[in-house]
N, C-alpha and C positions, 0 to 999 in steps of 0.2 A: 262457530266451527269448533271442533275439538284439534287439541295438539296432535291428535294422530291423521286427522285429515289434513290438517297443514303440511306437514312433515311429508306425506305421501303424494300433495300437488307440489312440493320443492323437486321430490326424488324423481318422480315420472320424466320430465323433461330432460335432465340428466344422462338417465336410462335411455330414451329417445335418442340424443345424440351419442351416446357410446356405439348404440347400435348400429346407426348409420355409418359412423366412421369406421368400425370394422367390416363392413360392407364392402365400404369404397377401397378401403387398404386389401381386403381379398381380392379385388378385381383387378387390382394393380400390381399383385404378384402374379397373378394368369399370365398378364399382358407381356411381361418379363421375361417368362419360359419360353417365348417363340424358339421355334427350330430353325437352324440354319444349315448350311452346305458348307461343309470346310473338305480341303484336301490335305493330306499328309505323305510326304517324301518320307519311306519307310526301307528299312533293310530288312529282309527276311532271313529265316535260321536257313544258312546253305549259302547266303553272300547275295541273293538277288535283290536288286533295287526296284520299287516299283512306286506309283502314285494309289494311295488308299483314299477311299470317299466315303464321308461319314455326314451324318444329317442329324444334330445334338441339340441340346437347348444351348441357349446362348450363355446362361449360367455356367457351362462348363466347358467352355470354349478355352478358357488357359489352362484346363489342367486336362486337355485332350491328349498331348504329346506322352505325358506321364502313365496315363489310365489307359493308353490301346498297347503299349508294349506288353507284349506275353498273349496278347489276344490271337486266335486264329483267323483267319480271314481266306476267302476262296481267290486262287489266283486263274485270272484267263489261262486258258488252255490245259488247265489240271483239274482232276477231278478230287483231288483231295485239298483239305485245307494246310494252311502252312502258317507257323506260328510268325508274329511280327517280333524279330531279335533287338531291332533300336527303330526309334523314331528321330529322325533329323528334324525335320519342321513341319510343322503346320500353318494354313494360312486358309483365309476365305475361299470359296470355290472361286471367284474372278477375280482374285489378287494372283501377282505373280512371285514366285519362289525368292528367296534371295541368292541362294545357292547355285553354280554354272550347273552342277552335275542335275539337281532337281531340277532345273529350267529344262535340258535335254531331254529327261527321262517324261516329264510333264508335256513336251511337245512331241513327243513320240506316244503319248497314252492316247486311246480314242476313247471318245465319251458317246 
């Protein structure tokens, strides 16, 4: 057997293992980006405080409070979008808020 053939025979198993590991890693990344429901207690421009609902990837939950400030959302009973002035708190949709005002507004919000 030539040196070239021996080298190829050593490289093929390594390349196969590398390709398999890349496929497994890509599948794990897709699973991590599952979307979840989150609710946020926000203050709108004009002073109204409401609960805003979001369906976002799990990787973006920690930065949601900062990222939604300035977004325009539809408000029940209004035909125009209103800008979010400040985000007070965001939690998973099944969890309870920590602030007392947020708890009151959440209990009054229909789902």
